C-alpha positions in Angstrom: 8.7 16.4 -18.5 7.8 20.1 -18.4 6.9 21.2 -14.9 5.3 24.4 -16.2 2.5 22.3 -17.6 1.7 20.8 -14.2 -0.3 23.7 -12.9 -0.9 24.3 -9.2 -0.5 21.0 -7.4 -2.0 19.9 -4.1 0.0 17.3 -2.1 -2.8 15.6 0.0 -1.3 14.6 3.3 -2.3 14.0 6.9 -5.9 13.0 6.8 -7.9 11.3 9.5 -6.8 7.6 9.3 -4.7 5.8 11.9 -1.8 6.3 9.5 -1.9 10.1 9.7 1.5 10.5 11.2 3.1 8.5 8.4 1.2 10.4 5.8 2.5 13.7 7.1 6.0 12.4 6.7 5.3 11.1 3.2 3.7 14.3 2.2 6.5 16.5 3.5 9.0 14.5 1.4 6.9 14.7 -1.7 6.2 18.4 -1.3 9.9 19.2 -0.9 10.9 17.1 -3.9 8.2 18.7 -6.1 9.1 22.2 -5.1 12.8 21.5 -5.6 11.9 20.5 -9.2 10.1 23.8 -9.8 6.5 22.5 -9.3 4.0 24.9 -7.8 3.1 22.5 -5.0 1.2 23.1 -1.8 0.4 21.0 1.3 -3.3 20.2 1.7 -4.6 18.3 4.7 -8.2 17.0 4.2 -8.6 16.7 7.9 -8.3 20.5 8.2 -9.8 21.7 4.9 -12.8 20.7 2.8 -11.9 19.0 -0.5 -14.1 21.5 -2.4 -11.4 24.0 -1.7 -9.2 22.2 -4.2 -11.5 23.5 -6.9 -12.0 27.0 -5.5 -8.3 27.5 -4.9 -7.5 26.5 -8.5 -5.6 23.3 -8.0 -5.0 21.5 -11.3 -3.6 18.2 -10.0 -3.4 16.3 -6.7 -0.6 14.1 -5.5 -2.1 11.7 -3.0 0.3 11.1 -0.1 -2.6 9.9 2.2 -2.5 6.4 3.6 -5.3 4.2 4.9 -8.9 5.0 5.1 -10.3 8.3 3.7 -7.2 8.6 1.5 -6.3 5.2 0.0 -9.7 3.5 0.0 -11.4 5.2 -3.0 -13.2 7.9 -1.1 -10.8 10.8 -1.9 -10.4 9.4 -5.4 -14.1 9.6 -5.9 -14.2 13.2 -4.6 -11.4 14.1 -7.0 -13.3 12.5 -9.9 -16.4 14.6 -9.1 -14.1 17.7 -8.9 -12.4 16.7 -12.2 -9.0 17.1 -10.7 -6.5 14.4 -12.0 -4.8 12.6 -9.2 -1.9 10.2 -8.7 -2.3 6.4 -8.2 -5.1 4.0 -8.7 -8.7 4.9 -9.4 -11.8 4.5 -7.2 -12.5 0.8 -7.6 -8.9 -0.5 -7.5 -8.2 1.7 -4.4 -11.3 0.5 -2.6 -10.6 -3.2 -3.3 -6.9 -3.0 -2.5 -7.4 -1.4 0.9 -9.8 -4.2 1.9 -7.5 -7.2 2.3 -10.4 -9.7 2.3 -11.8 -8.4 -1.0 -8.3 -8.3 -2.4 -7.8 -12.0 -1.5 -11.1 -12.9 -3.1 -10.1 -11.3 -6.3 -6.6 -12.9 -6.3 -8.0 -16.4 -5.5 -10.6 -16.0 -8.3 -7.7 -15.3 -10.7 -5.6 -18.2 -9.4 -3.0 -16.0 -7.7 -1.4 -17.5 -4.5 -2.1 -16.0 -1.1 -2.0 -17.4 2.4 -5.1 -19.2 3.6 -7.4 -17.1 5.7 -10.7 -16.8 7.6 -12.8 -13.7 7.7 -14.7 -12.9 10.9 -17.6 -10.5 10.6 -18.5 -8.1 13.4 -21.6 -10.3 14.1 -19.5 -13.5 14.5 -16.8 -12.9 17.1 -18.0 -15.3 19.7 -15.8 -17.9 21.5 -16.9 -20.7 19.1 -15.9 -18.7 16.0 -12.6 -17.7 17.5 -11.6 -21.3 18.5 -12.5 -22.5 15.0 -9.8 -20.3 13.4 -6.7 -22.0 14.8 -8.4 -25.3 14.1 -8.6 -24.3 10.4 -5.4 -22.4 9.9 -3.1 -23.9 12.5 -0.8 -22.0 14.8 0.9 -19.6 14.8 -1.5 -17.4 12.8 -1.9 -13.7 12.1 -4.9 -11.6 13.2 -5.3 -8.1 11.6 -7.9 -5.5 10.7 -8.6 -6.0 7.0 -8.9 -2.3 6.2 -5.8 -0.8 7.8 -2.1 -0.6 6.8 1.3 -0.1 8.3 1.0 -3.2 10.4 -1.5 -1.4 12.7 -3.6 -3.6 14.9 -1.7 -6.9 13.9 -1.0 -9.7 16.3 0.9 -13.0 15.8 -1.1 -15.5 17.7 0.8 -18.4 19.2 -1.9 -20.1 21.1 -5.7 -20.4 21.4 -5.7 -18.3 24.6 -4.4 -15.3 22.6 -7.2 -15.2 20.1 -9.5 -13.0 22.1 -7.0 -10.3 22.9 -5.8 -10.3 19.2 -9.3 -9.9 18.0 -10.0 -7.2 20.5 -7.0 -5.2 19.3 -8.0 -5.6 15.6 -11.5 -4.5 16.2 -10.2 -1.2 17.7 -9.5 -0.3 14.0 -12.1 -2.3 12.1 -15.3 -4.0 13.0 -14.3 -7.1 10.9 -11.3 -9.3 11.5 -9.0 -11.1 9.0 -7.2 -14.2 10.3 -4.4 -15.4 8.1 -2.2 -18.4 8.0 1.3 -17.6 9.3 4.0 -18.1 6.6 7.5 -19.0 7.8 9.9 -17.5 5.3 11.3 -14.3 3.9 9.4 -11.0 3.8 9.6 -9.2 0.5 8.1 -6.2 -1.2 7.9 -5.3 -4.9 7.1 -1.8 -6.1 5.3 -1.3 -9.4 5.0 1.6 -11.8 2.6 2.4 -14.7 -0.6 1.0 -15.9 -1.9 -2.0 -17.9 0.5 -3.6 -20.3 3.0 -0.8 -19.7 3.2 -1.5 -16.0 6.6 -2.7 -14.7 8.0 -4.1 -11.6 11.0 -2.4 -9.9 13.7 -4.4 -8.0 12.5 -6.6 -5.2 13.4 -5.6 -1.6 14.1 -8.2 1.1 13.2 -7.1 4.6 15.1 -8.3 7.7 13.3 -7.0 10.8 14.6 -7.7 14.3 13.1 -11.0 15.4 11.0 -11.1 12.2 8.8 -8.4 13.7 8.2 -5.8 10.9 5.7 -3.7 12.9 4.8 0.0 12.8 7.8 1.1 14.8 10.3 -1.0 12.7 8.7 0.2 9.5 9.0 4.0 10.1 11.1 4.9 13.1 13.7 2.2 13.7 17.1 1.9 12.1 17.4 -1.7 13.2 15.5 -3.1 10.2 17.6 -4.3 7.4 16.7 -3.9 3.7 18.4 -5.7 0.9 18.0 -4.2 -2.6 19.2 -5.9 -4.7 17.4 -8.6 -2.7 20.0 -11.3 -3.0 17.4 -13.8 -4.3 18.2 -16.2 -7.1 17.5 -14.5 -10.4 14.6 -16.9 -11.2 13.0 -16.4 -7.8 13.2 -12.6 -8.1 11.7 -12.8 -11.6 8.8 -14.9 -10.3 8.2 -12.4 -7.5 8.1 -9.6 -10.0 5.8 -11.5 -12.4 3.4 -12.4 -9.6 3.4 -8.8 -8.2 2.6 -7.4 -11.7 -0.2 -9.9 -12.1 -1.6 -9.0 -8.7 -1.4 -5.3 -9.6 -3.1 -5.6 -13.0 -5.8 -8.0 -11.7 -6.9 -5.3 -9.2 -6.9 -2.7 -12.0 -4.2 -0.6 -10.3 -2.4 2.2 -12.1 0.2 4.9 -11.4 2.1 3.0 -8.7 1.8 0.5 -6.0 3.7 -1.9 -3.8 3.0 -5.6 -3.4 3.9 -7.2 -0.1 4.7 -10.9 -0.2 6.2 -13.8 1.8 8.6 -16.3 0.2 7.7 -19.6 1.9 10.8 -21.2 3.3 9.7 -24.8 2.6 9.3 -24.5 -1.1 10.4 -20.9 -2.2 6.8 -20.2 -3.2 5.9 -16.4 -3.2 2.6 -15.7 -1.5 0.8 -12.4 -1.9 -0.2 -10.6 1.3 -1.5 -7.2 0.2 -1.3 -4.4 -2.4 -0.6 -0.8 -1.3 -2.0 1.7 -3.7 -0.6 4.8 -2.0 2.8 3.6 -0.7 4.9 5.5 1.9 7.4 8.1 0.8 9.2 8.6 4.1 12.9 8.3 4.8 12.3 4.6 5.6 9.9 3.9 2.7 10.5 1.1 0.2 9.4 2.4 -3.2 11.9 5.2 -3.3 14.6 2.7 -2.1 13.8 0.3 -5.0 13.4 3.1 -7.5 16.9 4.4 -6.6 18.4 1.0 -7.4 16.5 1.2 -10.7 18.2 4.5 -11.4 15.2 6.7 -10.5 15.9 9.4 -7.9 13.3 10.5 -5.3 12.6 13.7 -7.2 12.3 11.9 -10.5 9.9 9.4 -9.0 7.7 12.2 -7.6 7.7 14.0 -11.0 6.9 10.8 -12.9 4.0 10.0 -10.6 2.6 13.5 -10.9 3.0 13.5 -14.7 0.9 10.3 -14.8 -2.0 11.9 -12.8 -5.3 11.1 -14.4 -9.0 10.4 -13.9 -10.9 7.1 -14.3 -11.5 6.5 -18.0 -9.3 9.4 -19.0 -5.9 9.5 -20.6 -3.0 10.6 -18.5 -3.0 14.3 -17.8 0.7 14.4 -18.6 3.4 12.1 -19.7 3.0 8.4 -19.1 5.4 6.5 -17.0 
């Protein structure tokens, strides 16, 4: 992997989504790692500069360390396609679908992949009758979340009918629509993925032990109380099934470069259930992809270099070495 062939690299970080703070931390880590490896890398915040400046400033590649909307949803990817600047991670369509948890579920269900039962509430259908019907259909407790946000932002675990209105009100602060999901009692898992198509591979599964089972924004990024097991400690056949399912979910959405599948392992029957696919995972000190990669023998710097080397455009071959 010759860093001299990488050219001038923009690390896209910050942005305007609700996950801006996390993105700045991810981007700082990636920027430092690339520079330490000899890459001519520079921070670039789309909230402060127009993307057209990537072209005028001579950037040859972009490492996307943006999270959430206007970074992970296909919009920045589309702009980079028009600018003909190869970028890390999934393309326009896969990024757009994966950020929308409802669309992701529709694709997975169509392909026979297991995911918790859900109900989608549109912005035009948030009246009392619609809200009461959700616990009737999914049971209690249940999860209410904005379908196009990440990092556990705007999520509520609803224990009773009386909490539905407040939960929906919180979710709609981040998204006009609402996703209500069956609560799964079990073990929270995540499985990072690298590569594209038939060459894609799953990294070791991580088991997440959050205080009180509450893996929220604070516990994800700022708390040292959350426990992570990697190796996961799962039985070998269970880990293999989680990896197989995560790979199938990744390929079905058309993801490439890298990603991270979040799942629940149902306690009653050890069935893994897919929750979501992250196409621009975190790269902070608490992030899970670097943790799993380390167990697989890939350092943080090596991971950043491999992802950058695989930067590409939709329909094009990798601009560098494949993973």
